[in-house]
C-alpha positions in Angstrom: 12.9 -83.8 69.9 11.4 -85.4 66.8 13.8 -86.2 63.9 12.7 -84.3 60.8 13.7 -84.7 57.2 11.4 -81.8 56.1 10.9 -79.5 59.0 7.1 -79.4 59.6 5.0 -76.3 60.4 5.4 -75.4 64.1 2.4 -75.9 66.2 0.5 -72.6 66.9 1.0 -72.9 70.6 4.7 -73.6 70.2 5.1 -70.7 67.8 3.3 -68.3 70.2 5.5 -69.3 73.0 8.6 -68.8 71.0 7.4 -65.4 69.7 6.5 -64.3 73.2 9.9 -65.3 74.4 11.6 -63.4 71.5 9.5 -60.3 72.1 10.6 -60.2 75.7 14.3 -60.5 74.7 14.3 -58.5 71.5 17.2 -56.1 70.9 19.1 -57.1 74.0 22.7 -56.1 73.5 23.8 -54.8 76.9 27.2 -55.7 78.3 27.0 -57.6 81.5 29.5 -56.9 84.2 31.8 -59.5 85.6 33.6 -59.9 88.9 37.1 -61.3 89.5 37.5 -62.3 93.1 40.9 -63.7 94.3 41.8 -64.4 90.7 38.8 -66.7 90.2 36.3 -65.6 87.5 32.7 -65.7 88.7 30.3 -66.0 85.7 26.9 -64.5 86.2 23.9 -66.6 85.1 22.5 -65.3 81.9 19.0 -65.0 83.2 19.9 -62.5 86.0 19.2 -58.8 85.4 22.2 -56.7 86.4 21.6 -53.1 87.5 24.3 -50.4 88.0 27.1 -52.9 87.2 30.5 -51.3 87.7 32.5 -50.7 84.5 34.6 -53.8 83.8 38.4 -53.5 84.2 40.4 -53.5 80.9 40.0 -56.9 79.3 37.6 -58.1 81.9 34.8 -58.6 79.3 37.1 -60.6 77.2 38.2 -62.6 80.2 34.6 -63.6 80.8 34.2 -64.6 77.2 37.5 -66.5 76.8 36.9 -68.4 80.1 33.4 -69.3 79.0 34.3 -70.2 75.5 32.1 -67.5 73.9 32.9 -64.9 71.2 34.8 -61.8 72.5 35.2 -58.3 71.0 38.6 -57.8 69.3 39.5 -54.6 71.2 38.7 -56.4 74.5 40.8 -59.3 73.4 43.7 -57.1 72.7 43.5 -55.5 76.1 43.2 -58.9 77.8 46.3 -60.2 75.9 48.3 -57.1 76.8 47.2 -57.4 80.5 48.1 -61.1 80.7 51.4 -60.7 78.9 52.4 -57.9 81.3 51.2 -59.9 84.3 53.2 -63.0 83.3 56.4 -61.0 82.9 56.2 -60.4 86.6 54.6 -63.7 87.6 55.8 -66.4 85.2 54.6 -69.2 87.4 50.9 -68.3 87.2 49.5 -71.3 85.3 46.0 -70.0 85.1 47.2 -66.7 83.4 49.2 -68.8 80.9 46.0 -70.7 80.1 44.0 -67.6 79.8 46.6 -66.0 77.5 46.8 -69.1 75.3 43.0 -69.2 75.0 42.9 -65.5 74.1 45.5 -66.1 71.4 43.3 -68.8 70.0 40.3 -66.5 69.8 42.4 -63.7 68.3 43.7 -66.0 65.6 40.3 -67.4 64.9 38.7 -63.9 64.6 41.4 -62.4 62.5 42.4 -65.5 60.4 45.9 -64.8 61.4 47.5 -68.2 62.0 50.6 -66.7 63.6 48.6 -66.5 66.8 48.3 -70.3 67.0 52.0 -71.1 67.7 52.0 -68.5 70.4 48.8 -70.0 71.9 50.3 -73.5 71.9 53.5 -72.2 73.7 51.4 -70.4 76.3 49.1 -73.4 77.0 52.0 -75.9 77.2 53.8 -73.5 79.5 50.7 -73.6 81.7 50.8 -77.4 81.8 54.5 -77.3 82.6 53.8 -75.0 85.6 50.9 -77.1 86.8 50.9 -80.5 85.2 48.1 -82.1 87.2 44.5 -80.9 87.4 45.0 -78.2 84.8 41.7 -78.5 82.9 41.9 -74.9 81.8 45.1 -75.6 79.7 43.7 -78.9 78.4 40.6 -77.1 77.2 42.6 -74.4 75.6 44.6 -77.0 73.7 41.4 -78.6 72.5 40.1 -75.2 71.3 43.4 -74.6 69.6 43.2 -77.9 67.8 39.6 -77.2 66.7 40.7 -73.8 65.3 43.5 -75.5 63.4 41.0 -78.2 62.1 42.9 -80.9 63.8 39.8 -82.6 65.2 41.5 -85.8 66.3 43.9 -83.8 68.6 41.0 -81.7 69.7 39.0 -84.8 70.8 42.0 -86.1 72.7 42.6 -82.9 74.6 38.9 -82.4 75.3 38.5 -86.0 76.5 41.4 -85.4 78.9 39.8 -82.3 80.3 36.5 -84.1 80.6 38.0 -87.0 82.6 39.7 -84.5 84.9 36.5 -82.4 85.5 33.4 -84.2 84.2 31.1 -81.3 85.3 33.1 -78.6 83.6 30.5 -77.5 81.1 32.9 -75.5 78.8 34.6 -78.8 77.7 31.5 -80.2 76.0 31.2 -77.6 73.2 34.8 -78.5 72.4 33.9 -82.1 72.2 30.9 -81.3 70.0 33.1 -79.4 67.5 35.7 -82.2 67.5 33.1 -85.0 67.0 31.4 -83.0 64.2 34.7 -82.5 62.4 35.3 -86.3 62.6 31.8 -87.1 61.3 30.8 -88.7 64.6 27.3 -87.1 64.9 26.1 -89.6 67.4 28.9 -88.6 69.8 28.3 -84.9 69.1 24.6 -85.3 70.1 25.6 -87.2 73.2 28.0 -84.4 74.2 25.2 -81.9 73.6 22.8 -83.8 75.9 25.4 -83.8 78.7 26.0 -80.1 78.1 22.3 -79.4 78.4 22.3 -81.2 81.7 25.0 -79.0 83.1 24.2 -75.6 81.7 21.6 -73.4 80.1 21.9 -70.0 78.4 22.8 -68.4 75.1 26.1 -70.2 74.6 24.5 -73.5 75.1 21.6 -72.6 72.8 24.0 -71.7 70.0 25.8 -75.0 70.4 22.4 -76.8 70.3 21.5 -74.9 67.2 24.7 -76.2 65.4 23.9 -79.8 66.3 20.3 -79.4 65.2 21.3 -77.9 61.9 23.7 -80.8 61.2 20.8 -83.2 61.8 18.5 -81.3 59.4 16.3 -79.8 62.2 16.5 -76.3 60.7 13.4 -74.8 62.5 14.7 -76.0 65.9 18.1 -74.6 65.1 16.6 -71.2 64.1 14.6 -71.0 67.3 17.6 -71.8 69.4 19.7 -69.1 67.6 16.9 -66.5 68.0 16.8 -67.1 71.7 20.6 -67.1 72.0 20.9 -63.8 70.2 18.1 -62.3 72.4 19.7 -63.5 75.6 23.4 -62.7 74.8 24.9 -60.3 77.3 27.8 -58.8 75.2 27.6 -57.2 71.8 30.3 -59.5 70.3 28.5 -62.6 71.5 25.1 -61.4 70.2 26.6 -60.5 66.8 28.1 -64.0 66.5 24.8 -65.6 67.1 23.1 -63.2 64.6 25.7 -64.2 62.0 24.9 -67.9 62.5 21.2 -67.1 62.2 22.0 -65.3 59.0 23.9 -68.3 57.7 21.0 -70.6 58.5 18.6 -68.3 56.7 20.9 -68.2 53.7 21.1 -72.0 53.6 17.3 -72.2 53.2 17.2 -69.5 50.5 15.9 -66.6 52.6 18.1 -63.9 51.1 16.4 -60.9 52.6 16.2 -62.5 56.1 19.8 -63.6 55.9 20.9 -60.1 54.8 19.1 -58.4 57.7 20.8 -60.8 60.2 24.2 -60.1 58.7 23.7 -56.4 58.7 22.5 -56.3 62.3 25.5 -58.4 63.3 27.9 -55.9 61.7 26.1 -53.0 63.2 26.5 -54.4 66.7 30.1 -55.6 66.2 31.9 -54.0 63.2 34.6 -56.6 63.6 32.1 -59.4 62.7 33.8 -60.2 59.4 32.0 -63.5 58.9 28.8 -61.4 58.8 30.4 -59.1 56.3 31.2 -62.0 54.0 27.6 -63.2 54.6 26.4 -59.9 53.3 28.4 -60.4 50.2 26.8 -63.8 49.7 23.3 -62.5 50.2 23.8 -59.3 48.2 25.1 -61.2 45.2 22.0 -63.5 45.3 19.8 -60.4 45.4 21.4 -59.0 42.2 23.5 -56.3 43.9 27.0 -57.2 42.8 28.7 -53.9 43.5 27.6 -54.0 47.1 28.5 -57.7 47.3 32.0 -57.0 46.1 32.5 -54.3 48.7 31.2 -56.5 51.5 33.6 -59.3 50.5 36.6 -56.9 50.2 35.8 -55.4 53.6 35.7 -58.9 55.2 39.0 -60.0 53.5 40.8 -56.8 54.5 40.5 -57.7 58.2 40.0 -61.5 58.1 41.9 -63.0 55.1 40.0 -66.3 55.2 40.5 -68.7 52.3 36.8 -69.4 52.0 36.0 -65.7 51.5 38.7 -65.5 48.8 37.2 -68.4 47.0 33.7 -67.0 47.2 34.9 -63.5 46.0 36.9 -65.1 43.2 33.8 -67.0 42.0 31.7 -63.8 42.1 34.3 -62.1 40.0 34.1 -64.9 37.5 30.3 -64.7 37.3 30.8 -61.0 36.5 33.2 -61.8 33.7 36.2 -60.4 35.6 38.6 -63.3 35.1 41.8 -61.4 36.0 40.3 -60.2 39.4 39.2 -63.8 40.0 42.7 -65.1 39.5 44.1 -62.5 41.9 41.7 -63.9 44.6 42.7 -67.5 43.8 46.4 -66.6 44.2 45.5 -65.0 47.5 43.7 -68.2 48.5 46.7 -70.3 47.9 48.9 -67.9 49.8 46.5 -67.9 52.8 46.5 -71.8 52.8 50.3 -71.8 52.9 50.3 -69.2 55.7 47.8 -71.3 57.6 50.1 -74.4 57.3 53.0 -72.4 58.8 50.8 -71.7 61.8 49.8 -75.4 62.1 46.3 -74.8 60.7 44.7 -77.1 58.1 43.0 -75.4 55.2 43.2 -78.4 52.8 39.5 -78.7 52.5 38.9 -75.3 51.0 42.0 -75.7 48.8 40.7 -79.0 47.6 37.3 -77.4 46.8 39.1 -74.7 44.8 41.3 -77.2 42.9 38.3 -79.4 42.0 36.4 -76.5 40.3 39.1 -74.1 39.2 42.4 -75.9 39.2 43.6 -79.5 39.0 40.9 -82.0 40.0 43.4 -84.9 40.4 45.4 -82.7 42.8 42.2 -82.0 44.6 41.5 -85.8 44.9 45.0 -86.4 46.4 44.5 -83.6 49.0 41.0 -84.5 49.9 41.8 -88.2 50.3 44.4 -87.3 52.8 41.9 -85.0 54.5 39.3 -87.7 54.6 41.9 -90.0 56.3 42.5 -87.4 59.0 39.0 -86.2 59.6 36.1 -87.9 57.8 33.4 -85.2 58.3 30.5 -84.6 56.0 32.0 -81.5 54.3 35.1 -83.5 53.4 32.9 -86.4 52.0 31.1 -83.9 49.7 34.3 -82.2 48.6 36.0 -85.5 47.9 33.1 -86.9 46.0 32.9 -83.8 43.8 36.7 -83.9 43.2 36.5 -87.5 42.1 33.6 -86.7 39.8 35.6 -83.8 38.2 38.5 -86.2 37.8 36.3 -88.7 36.0 35.9 -91.4 38.8 32.1 -91.1 38.9 31.2 -94.4 40.6 33.6 -93.8 43.5 32.4 -90.2 43.6 28.8 -91.3 44.1 29.8 -93.3 47.2 31.1 -90.1 48.9 28.2 -88.0 47.6 25.8 -90.5 49.2 27.7 -90.3 52.5 27.3 -86.5 52.4 23.5 -86.5 51.7 22.1 -89.8 53.1 20.7 -89.4 56.6 21.4 -93.1 57.2 25.1 -92.4 56.6 25.2 -89.3 58.8 24.5 -86.7 56.1 21.6 -85.0 57.7 22.6 -81.4 56.7 20.1 -79.8 54.3 22.6 -78.5 51.8 21.7 -77.3 48.3 25.4 -77.7 47.3 25.6 -81.3 48.5 22.3 -82.2 46.7 23.5 -80.5 43.6 26.8 -82.4 43.6 25.1 -85.7 44.0 22.6 -84.9 41.3 25.2 -84.0 38.8 27.2 -87.1 39.5 24.1 -89.2 39.1 23.3 -87.5 35.8 26.7 -88.4 34.4 26.1 -92.0 35.6 22.9 -92.0 33.5 20.8 -92.4 36.7 18.1 -90.0 35.5 15.5 -90.5 38.2 17.8 -89.9 41.2 19.6 -87.1 39.3 16.4 -85.3 38.7 15.3 -85.7 42.3 18.5 -84.4 43.8 18.8 -81.5 41.4 15.3 -80.4 42.1 16.0 -80.8 45.8 19.0 -78.5 45.6 16.9 -75.8 44.0 14.1 -76.3 46.5 16.5 -76.0 49.5 18.1 -72.8 48.2 17.5 -71.6 44.6 20.2 -69.0 45.1 23.0 -71.2 46.5 25.3 -70.3 43.7 24.7 -68.3 40.5 26.8 -70.6 38.3 25.7 -73.9 40.0 22.0 -73.1 40.2 22.1 -72.2 36.5 23.9 -75.5 35.7 21.3 -77.4 37.8 18.4 -75.9 35.8 20.1 -76.7 32.6 20.7 -80.3 33.6 17.1 -80.6 34.6 15.9 -79.3 31.3 18.2 -81.8 29.6 16.9 -84.6 31.7 13.3 -83.7 30.8 10.2 -85.1 32.3 10.2 -88.5 34.0 9.7 -91.5 31.7 6.9 -93.9 32.2 9.5 -96.4 33.6 10.4 -93.9 36.3 6.8 -93.1 37.4 5.5 -95.2 40.3 3.1 -98.0 39.5 -0.3 -97.5 41.1 -2.0 -100.5 42.7 -5.3 -101.2 40.8 -7.0 -101.9 44.1 -5.9 -98.6 45.5 -8.2 -96.7 43.2 
């Protein structure tokens, strides 16, 4: 894999191979059967064609998904939870069922943004460890997944490392490590975990994990190819919809509004409970100048998955439409959601800090985000803290964090219009016209539609900066001519 700052054109042969592969797998959304023999889940290889599979038992599809760490349909999850709860009332010493129940609670909490599931998940997983204290990799992995869902990446790394040491060839541990390392800003370790995962396993779930790592390194074309193959090869609708949502997000990040919208719409068609895709529709529709549809999409997403990030985006959309009171309602909802998350042990300080920096108290944002940086110094936190410092007037310190978020040498390989915009605006206020112009132009080149308000501010700042002065232009070597 060749490191890329600007993704080059794909070679014709490689493009043809990928298109051929996609054509063969297009529109695959069938639900694969699963078998449970003696209480042990047997996962079918994703390449195998299954014919005349018997109808799965209630919750069996979710059991497959939860055990393999892939997205599960909400109705199937509810059936699985009911089934395991009923089973455990009669068999309270079944450690494996406690681990499955805990993992199902984690997935339910993640999909619904209902943090009340997380304490229940922790209780179930710790009960599993009490019943079987040694060799219980299932419970350790469940606790790692829970910590990642709560954005407690240090704890997630600790639990996942314990599971890995116990069973080094258990492939489902490595995606948990990837998420934990990424949250802590350790991209080298995330890539190493991916390489080990690729040695142990292939298939859609692994492709999707590879896509996330490639995206973080700036390899967007490779990430898009992996997600296309993952969506084509997914066996269950909920899994396919999740990969289509990620493909839509990737398209959105590079400014492909129509492509992003198609991915999001298809994801919702396949799985109506795919609320992240509904919020993605809101994002894309707003950029396409269809605000009424965008508002409806965001409201639908928030009605079933009250995620603080969606509330922030909807509030900002209301503001761009001149609906200040409606925006304030969403911001109040955001604060309430963050408080609710904290009660469930989840950390939503990042989105609250982002909100405070732009719409509240920048100094409060700095305090929150400094604490967040101390806990988990990922790239998203570096960008948010840098911007909060800038909004609070500490421009020099702000630039150090903005550089961390955008400089490949410091780990900031993500091609983010927002990160480039933040750095450019900080450099403008520091009177560094050349770098400011370069990063503001980069933001608009990456995604001209990344934010109605911020894109407008970037264009205004560029107009104010004007054309490069003679001092900024490169000096040509006389001999070169």
